[in-house]
N, C-alpha and C positions, 0 to 999 in steps of 0.2 A: 725679604719679608714683605708680603703684600700689604700695601697701605689701605687699599679699598677692597672690601669683601662684600659679596652679595650672597645672602642665604635665601635660597628659593624653595617654595612649595612645602614648608614645614608648618606644623600646627603651632602657632605662636601663642603663648600664654603669658599675659602680663596683667596680673590682678590690679596693679596700681592704676592702670589705664583701662581696665575692664575689657581687655582684649583676650579673646579665645576663639581663634579662627585660623583657617589656612591662609597664609599670606607670606610675603617676603620681608626681609630685613636688610637694609643697606647700611654698611659701615663706611664712613669716609673719614680719613685722618684720625682714626681711633675713637670716633664718636658715632652715636646713632644718628643717621641722616634721615631715614625714612622707614616707616613700617606700613605695609599695604601692598598694593600691586605696583611693583617696581620694574621699570623698563630700562633703567640705566645700566651701562656696562661697568664692570669692575675688574680689577687686576686678578681676582680670584672669585669663582662662583662655586658655592657649596650646595649640592642638591640634598635638601632635608626632607624629601618625600617620605612619609611614614614616621618621621621623627618629631620630637617636641623641641621647640626653640624657646628657651626660658631666660629670664634675667639671671645673671650669674648667681649660683648658690653661695650662701654665706654660712660659715660655721663659726659661731661666736664662743666656742670653748674647745681649744686644743692645747696639747702640751708638746712643745718641740724640744724641750730639755736643754736647749742652749741658752745661756752658758752653764757649764759644769758637768753635764752628763752627755757629752757629744757621742759617746759610744752607743747610746740608746737611740738618739735622734739628733739631727741638726736642723737648723732652719732651712737649709738647702734640701735635705732629704724629706723633711716634713712638707715643704712647699711642693716638691715633686709628687708626693703622695696626694696632696690636696687637689692639684689640677687633674690628676688621674681619677680622683673621686668626683670631679665636676665642680669643685669649689673654687670660685674666683677670689674669694676673700676669707681670711681666717683671723681669729683673735687668739693670741698666745696668752696663756696664764703665767703668773709671775712666780710660781713655786719652783724656781730653778735654784741652782747652787753656784754662786750666791743668788738670792732673790732679786727680782726686778723691783727695786724700791727707791730708785733715784733717777734723775733725768738722764744721766749718762747711760744707764742700762737700757732705758727706753730707746734712746737714740741708737744704741748698738743693735737692738732687735730690728729696728727699721732699716738700718744700713745693710744688715745681713739679708733681710728680705728683698731689698732692691737688688743686691748682688745676685741672689738666686734667680731672679727674673722668671718667676713662675706665677704664684698667686700674690694678691695684695696681702701683706702681713701687718696686722694691727696688734696692739698689745694693751693689756690691763696692768697697771702697776699695783704693787702691794698696798693694802690699807695701812699696815703698820710696818715699822722698821724690822727687817729680818723675819717678817711674818710672825713675830713673837707675841702680838696682841697687846703690847704695852704702850708704845709710843707711836704717834701718827707718823707716817712717812712724808716725804716731801711732795705732797700732792700737787701743789701749785706749779712747781718746777716740772713735774712729770706731765702735767696738762700742757704746759708750754712746749714740751718735747714731743707731744702728740699722743699721749695716752688717752684712750677712749673711755676709760673707767677704772675702777679699783676693786680688788678682791684679795683676800688672803687664801684663795682657793686651796683646798687640801686641809685647811684649818679654818673653822668658823671663828670669828672674833668673840671670845668668851666673855670679856668684860663689857657689861652693858654701857658703862660710862664712856669707855673708849669708843664703842660703836656709835653712841649718840654724838660724841664730839666729831667723829669722822663724817657723819651725815650732815651735821651743821656746817662743817667746813666745806665739804664738797658741794653743798647746796648753793654756794656763792658763785659757782661756775656753770656755764651753759653747756647743754648736750653731754653731760657727764652722768654716768650711772654707777651706783654702788652695787656690787654683786656679791652674793654671800653663799658659801658652802654651809648650809644650815646643819649644824651638829653640836649639840651640847655635850661636851666631853665628859662631864660628870655623870651623864647617863649612858654615853657610848662606852666609856671605860676602855678596855683592851679588846673589844669585840672585833670579829673578823668576818661575820656574815649576819644575816637577818636573825634577830632573836625570835625563836619560835620552836615548833615541833622538830624541824630538821636540824637546827643547831643543837638541840638537846640530844637527838639520836646520834649525831656525829661527835658529840662531846667537845664542841667548839664554842667559845664565848660569843655571845650574840650582841648585836647593836639594836637596841630597842627602837622601833619607829618613833617613839616619843622623843628621842634625842633630836631628830629632825624637826618634829612638830613644835617642840617647846621653843627652840631658837627662832623658828619662823614666826610663831605667835609673838614672841618678844619683839622681833624686828618690825612686825606690822605695827606695833604700838609706837615704835620710834618713827616710822613713816608717818603715822597720824600726827605726830608732834612736829616733824620737820618738813613734811611734804617733799622729801628728797626722792627722786626716781630710784627705784630699788628693784633688783633683778634676782630671782631665786634660781640658783643653779640646780641642775639635774634633780627635779622633783621625783620622789620615789614612793610616796605613800598616799593612800586614799584620803587620810585626814589632812595632809598637806594641801591636797587639791581642794578640799572643802574650805580650808582657811583662805586660800588664794581666791577662790570663787567669791567668798564673802567680802574680802578686801576690795576686789574689783567692783562688786556691786555697791560698795561704799565710795567708789570713784577715787580710790587711792592710786598713786602712780607706781603700780607694781606690775612687773612682767615676770615671766618664768619660762623655763626650757625643759624639754624631756630628752633623754638619751635613748639610743636604740636598744640597749640591753634592758632598760626598764620597760620596754614595750614588748619584748619577745622572750625574756628568760625569767624564771622564778628561782627561788632559793633551792628548789629541788635539784637544780643543775650542779650544786656543790656536793652532792651526795657521793661522788667518787673522789672527793678531795682534789679536784682539778683546779689548780690555782689560776687558770685562765678565766675562771668565773668569779674570781675574787675582785670585787670593785667596792668603791666607797662613794656615795651611799650604796649599801649592798643590794643584791637582787632580793626583791620582796615576794609577795604572794600573787596569785591569780586575781584576787579581788583588787589589789593595788593596780595591777596592769589594766584591769577593766575600767577603773576610775580615771586613770591617766588617759586612756584612749577616748573615753567619753568627754573628758575635758578638752582634748584636741578637737573633737567633733564640735563641741560647743564654742570653740574659739577662746577658751580660757588659757590654754597653753599657747604662748606667743612664738616659740621657736623650737626647732629640732637641732640639737647640738650633739656631736659625736662623743665629746669628752675623750678624744683620742689620747691614750696614755701608754706610750711605748715603754717596754722594759726588756732587759736582756733575758735570754733564755735561761742563763745560769741563775738569775734572780727568781724567775718564775718556777724553777725546778726545786726551790726550797720548800720545806713543809708549809702547810696552809697557814699556820700561825705566824710565820715570819716572812713569807713571800709578800712582795709589794702589791698594793691595790692597783688595778687598771687593766683596760683592754685597748688594743690598737685596732681601730676600725674605720679610719678615715677613708680608705679606698673602697670599702664595701658598704659604707653608711647609707648611701642613696638606695641601694638594693634592699637593705634592711628596712628602711622606712617604707619602701614600696610594699614589701612583704607584710609589714605590720599594719599599714593604713590604707593603701590603695587597693590591694588585692581583696581584702575583706570588705571593701567599699565603706569604710568608716568615714573617709572624706574623699572629695573629688580632686582632680588635678589642679584647678585654680586655687583651692584652699591649700593644697599641698605646697604649691609654688609660693603662696603668700607667706607661709610659716618657715620656708627655707630661703627666702630672699628678701621680700619687701619688709616684713616685720622685724627680722633680725637687724636689717640696716637701720631701722628707726630706733631700736634698742641702744645701739652703739653710736647713734647720731652721725652716720655717714650718708652721703648723697648717692646711694646706690639702691639696687633692688627693683629698678624699673627699666623699661626700654623706651623711655621718653626721648624725644628729639633733643639732640645736643648733649645727652648724658654720655658718660664714658661707656664705651662698648664692652661691657662685661657680660658674656653670654655663655650659657651651657646648652649644648645640643645632646639629647639622649634618645636612644632607641628604647621605648618603654616595653617592648615585647621581646627583646633579645635576652635569652636565658644563658646564664654562665655559672660556672662553679667556682666558688671562692678558693683560691690557691695562695696561701700565705707566702709561699716561696717566690711568688711573682710580685710581691709587694715592693713598692719603691721605698717604703718606710724601712729603717734599719732594723726594726724590731718586729717580731712575728707572734707576739702574745695575743692571739686572736682565737676565740672559741668557735668562730664561724667557718673555720677551714673545712672545706668539703660541702658546705651548704650550697644549694642551687637557688640562685636569685635572678630576678628580672630587673631590667633597667640598666643598660650599659651606656656609659658615657662615650659619645662619638667625638665631640670636640669641646674643648674648654678654651674660650676666647677671653683674654684679659687685656683691657685697654686697646682693643682692636687688633691684637696679635694672637695667633693660634699658639697657645702654650702647651696644649696636649691634643694629640690626634690618635684615635684608636687605629687608624689605618697605618700610621707610621709604626705603631707597636706591632 
């Protein structure tokens, strides 16, 4: 494995250092040594002419299913999918079986991530024991074990007193974020798609947008009281965007993310009862998509996160009412974001890189997302004009529950470099 790598002639985009120009990047002993015109020799030289050289992409919301559902995904298979998608760091959610709600579980995820030797694997611990929403988990011990935050993802914490207690406790620690799947279950009920015209026509129970917005409004009041850093997962409605916009204008420590399916798909996609379109929060309306895209343009949305949620084919073949929620999209997420945001010129490349690398790193409190000298060399090299067709049968993920099969996308990953080592090369593939 080459210790020293020279990346020549690429368009280097590093928003943290206000770099957007054609230049070289030199990696020495796993760290960024120089960005500019480099004359030094290296063990390996990569010609990046016509390519984009970016700080390693970071996905702060993935489900790797281990422990408990290794037939759907493992940390090893998920990590392989991540580097193929250009991601040098990912954050695993704790809704596994059993849940990640103690220090031992956090240490296990980290150990398996190191053994996979692909992407950096971080983890969020559960806010409550067993994700039951009743008793706080062992947050302090999990932080000592390396947890970067807490969420009961898949279930919003329903009890406001428990959520307030969690925020107060977590606020005693530095660089920790509380992350929430905003959904009031008393309003969501047994819904399986967006509540509206299409759910009525299909005869399927709907999830009212108010279920997301009510919990978000509630939690914003708790942030006002505690000043605890708070992250909103997979924003899906226009009114949620409005609430977050107001909270940010009030200088509250709130961040949020958007998923590719909430940028490209509406609830009309469910009209054939195709369970690959069944997600939670559900696909909404064109007006919601418009509001989310505008929020991204305005800098209100802080991160793009895949919400990669693999499931077995046999599970997704169940009827719409009983099939599990989720889309596996880690390996095509980059192309989906380009299709949703770059091609229609909603944002430019520097802003795109910022919300896929620099700002996600700040949310989870890790020293990444830049190409600054002496930083760990996590780099993604992509060909922005390379067009390809999504083929789920070529996914490294164990699961293929992806509605984008057959889509034509632009933006192919050429190399994913993690800690100065090439962990994925399109040429080898």
